[in-house]
N, C-alpha and C positions, 0 to 999 in steps of 0.2 A: 281329510278322510271322507269316505263316501258311505252313505246309506242308500240302499236300493229297495224301494217299496214295490213289491211285486216282482221278485227276482226270478221266479220260475216261468214267467210268461215270455213271449218273444222279445219284447223290449228289454226286460230284465236280463235275459240270457245274453243278449248282445251287449248290454251295458257292462256286465261282468267281464266279457271278453275284451271290450275296449279298455276297461280299467286295468286289466292284466297287461295289455299291450303298453299302456301308458305308465305302468308301474305305480298306479294310484291305489293305495291301501283301502280295503273295504272294511268299514266298522261294523255294519249290520246289514242283514238281508231279511226280507219278510215274504211270506207266502200264505196260501189259504188251504188248498187241498192236496197239493202235490208234495206230500211229506217226505218221501224218500229222496226226491230230487232236491228239495230244500236242504235236507241233511247233507247230501253229497256236495252241494255248493258251499255249505258252511265249512266243510273240511277243506275243499280245494282252495277256497279263497281266504282261508285263515281268518275268518271273521271273529269279532269279539262277542257278538250277540246275534241271535236269530229269533224271529218272532213268527208265530203262527196265528193268523187272524182268528181262526175258529178254535176256541178253547178246547173243543172236543178232541183235537189232534195233538194236544200238548204232551200227553203221556208217551205216545208213539214217537214224537219228535225227540223228546228227552232221552229215550232209549237209544236212538240212532246217532245222537250228537255227542262228541267227546265231552267229558265232564268239565274241561276248562272253558268251554263255550257256554255263555249264559243263554238260557232259553226262557222266553216269555210268551204270553198269549193274550189275545184280545185287542180291542181298538185302542185302549189307553196305552198299551205297550207299543203299538204302531206309532202313535204320536210321540212317545218318549224317545224312540230311536231316531225319529225324524228331527228332533230338537236337541239331541244329546250334545253337550258342550264340545266333545272331541270332533264332531262332524262339521265339515265345512260345506259339503254339497250333498244334496238329496235328489235322487232320481225318483220321481213319482210315476209309477207305471202300474198302479192298481186299476184294473178295469172296473168302470162303473162308479156310482156315487160313493162307494165305500172308501175311496181315497180322499174325500174332502177334508175330514177332520185332521188327518196326518199332514196333508198339504198345508193347511192353515197353521198347524203347529210349527212346521218348518219355516213358513213365512214369518211368523211372530218371533221365531228365534234368530231371524236375520241371516238365514242360510242362503247359499246359491241354490235356488229351487229350479231344477230341470224338469219342466212339466211335459210328460209324455202322454198322460191320460187327459182327454178333453173335458171330462165331466166336471171337475172342480171349477174350471173357468166358465163352463156353460152354466152351471148352477149358481155360482156365486162370484162371477168375475169382477163385479164392481167392488165387492167386499175384499176379495183377495188383493186386487191391485191397490186399493186404499190402504190395506194393512201393510203391503210391501213398501209403499211410500213412507208410511209412519214408522216402520221398524227398520228400514234400510236393507230389506231383503232384495236380492237380484233374481228376477224371473227370467229364465232363458227357455224358450220353447224348443221342444224336441220333435214334434210333428214335422215331417219333411217340408210341408207347405209353409208352416209358420216359421221354421228355422230359415227357410229361403227368404221370406219377407223380412224377418229380423235382420238378416245380413244385408239385404238391399236397402233397408231403412237406416242403417247405422250412419250417424252424422247428419241426419235429415229430420226436419220437423214435420208433424202431421199436416200442417197447413200447406206444405209443398206438394202434397200427394193429390193426384187426380182420382186414382182408384187403386185399390189392392186387387190383384188378380190371382185367385186361388185356382190352381190347376187340378184336374181330376182325370184319372185314367179312364173314367166312364164305366169301370167295373166290367163284369162278364156279360152284361146284357145291354151294352151300348147300342147294338143293332137289332135287338130282339123286340119285335113289335108287341107281342102278347105276353105280358109278364105274369099272367094268372096261372100259367101252366108250367112255369119253371120249377125245377126240383131243388131240394136242399143241396144235393151234391153239386149241381151246377152253380148254385149261389156261393158255395164254399170254395170254388175254384177261381181264384183271382188271376187275371192275365199277367200281372207284372210283379206284385208284391207277395211276400210270404208273411202272413199275420195270423193272429188267433181267430177263432171262429166268430166271436161277436163283432170284432172290427171288420172282418171279411164280409159279413152280412151287411154291416153299415156301408161298406164300400159298394156293394151290389145294389142297395137301395138309393145310394147317394145321400143317405142320412148323415154320413160322415161329413159331407160338405156343409150340411145345415149346422152341425155342431161346430165345424171349423169357422163358419161365418160369425157365430156368436163369440167363439174363442178369439178370433182376430179383432173383433170389435173392441174387446176389453184389453187385449195385449197391446194394441197399437193406437188406442184412443181415436178410432175412426168409425163413424156411423155406418150402419149396415148398407145403406144405399150407395156407399162408395166402395163396396166389396163385391167383386164380380167373380162368378165361377165360369171357368173355361175348360172344356174337355180336351185333354192332351193324351192320347192313348199310349204313347211311348214312355211316359213317366220319366222323362229326362229333364225337362224344365219343371222344377218343383214349385215355383210360383214366381210372380213378377210384381213390380211396383211401377205404376205409370205416374209420372210426375207432370205437374201443370205446365212445364215448358215443352212438353211433347216427347220427352225422353222416357225410355222404359228400361229398367234394370231387372235382370233375371238371374236366378241362381240355378245352375245346372249340375247334374251328377247322375251316376248310375242309381237305379232303385235299390239302395242298400241302406238300411237304417243305421248302420254303424257310422255313417258320415255325419248326420245331424246329432247323433248321440255324442260322438267325440267332440264336435264343436261346442256343444253345450257344456261339456266338462272342461274344455280348454279355453273357452272364450275369455278374452278377445283374440286369442292366437289360433292360427291354423298350423297344426304341427303334423309331422308325417304320420300317416295312418296305414290301414291294412287294405283299403279299397282303392283301386286304380281310377283315374279320371276317365271320362268317356273318350273313345276314339271316334271323333266326329267324321273322319274320312271314311269310316266303315259303316256309317249310318245312312240308310237310304233317304229317309224323310223324317221331319218333325212336323206333325200336323196338329191343328187346333180347330175346334168347332164349339158352337154354343150347345149347352145341354138341352135336352128335351124335357121341359118342365111340365108337360102333360103326362108323359109316361112316368116321370119321376116327380110326383107332387111334393116329395120331401123337401125340395128346395124352397118352394113357396111357404111351406110350414115353417122352415127355419128362418126365412126373412121376416115372417110375421112375428115369430117369437122374439127375434132380435129387436124388432121395432117396438113391440109392446113392453118388453122387459119385465121387471118385477119378478114374480115367481113363475112366469110362463115358460122360460127356458128350462127350469127345474122340472116342471110338469112334462115338457116335451121329452127331456132326457129319461125320466122315470118310465114314461109310457113306452118309449123306444126300447129301453132295456128289457122290459117285460114282454113286449111284442116279439122281439128277437129271440128271447129265451123260449117263448112258447112255440115259435116257428121251428127252432132247432130241436125242440122236444117232440115235434110231429103234429102240432096243432095248427090248423088253418093253412092258408096258402100265402105265397110271397106278398101279394098285394094287400093282404090283411094288415101288414105292418103299417102301410100308409094310412089305412082306415082308422086303426086303433090310435095311432099317434095324432092324426089330424083331429079326431073327435076329442081327445084329451086336451089338446091345445085350445080348441074352440070353446070348451067349457071350463077353462082354467080361471081361477079367481084373479081379480085385479088387486094387486098389492103394490103401493108406491113405496120405493125405498125399503125393500124388505130386509129384515134382520136375518141373521143366521137361523134363528129359531123359526121364522116364517118360511124360509127356504126348505129347511128340513121337514117342517110340517106339511108343506105342499108335496114334497117328495113322498113322504109316508102315506099321505091321503090318496095320492094317485095310485100307488102300489096296492094299497088296501082295496080300493075300488076295483081295480082290474083283476086282482087275485080272486075276487068273489063274483066276477062277471062270467057266467056260464057260457054266454055266447062267444066271449073272447077265448074261452078254453076249449070249446068243442073242436073236434077234428073235421 
């Protein structure tokens, strides 16, 4: 049975559709603010339990959900449905740092943890992977790039790898020279993928690649200097692995998240799905180019955070979440995101081998500082 953490977001909706196609029963779903949508999903997918992260929404959700479905609220309830004995697989699709405790709960309960949200591995990748080894949990990535590398690496040892190659669409501003004047509407219009607003902005700033560098570093036990970012506007080659013998393996597919979602749920098998394979005869070109690290300083910020480690990735993630939220709310300009995140990383504390408490403290301190920074908040 399956628990979907963050079922009303883009990944969650696609996961439920894939589960329905596969005939995989859904034990529980969770959401935060989209109460009516969450209730409708609970009925359609015949779940046993539904959780609202914000306790303020409990009463409304309880009224909308049939009496035979259990309704809970709060962060402890999220962890409970992620670790419930009846559950065999957990899709973690909660945007932001809020998904970390429930992800750890699923890992410690030895579930198949299908990680779609980058933040838990960015913030606490060393801890999560160590706990997975200790508890016998299986971590299967859902990000299209990491799913691609996961498939290309199967049966191989990290020592065989020359470099991991993360592909990037380049976002909507790949050829825009002056990023200071771009609008929110432009930033929210992705050329190839359909995603939620926060992830779409991360793609526009290429901050998503910085997060993915750190994520890949932990998932595949390969240092950041062996992880390369390559811009591929067509989004057909989802990532590649270059081996020391000169060979390169790549995973290709249409830009549709149902493909990596399904593979995470059916791994190690590829079973019939709902998305067709690419028709290469109808494709004009597949092109690749190096990213512009001057216009997109987020990449250097990400490499630095990955190299330093400790709590720095958690600080980077927290600063980015707040900077993106502020930008979406009408504060500042697009390039302020780079400034805010870069400044936070530059002044992050040095903590060797951080505990979960250290990571959470760094996250909270970064958010508290930025929330009281009037320069950060002004329009």
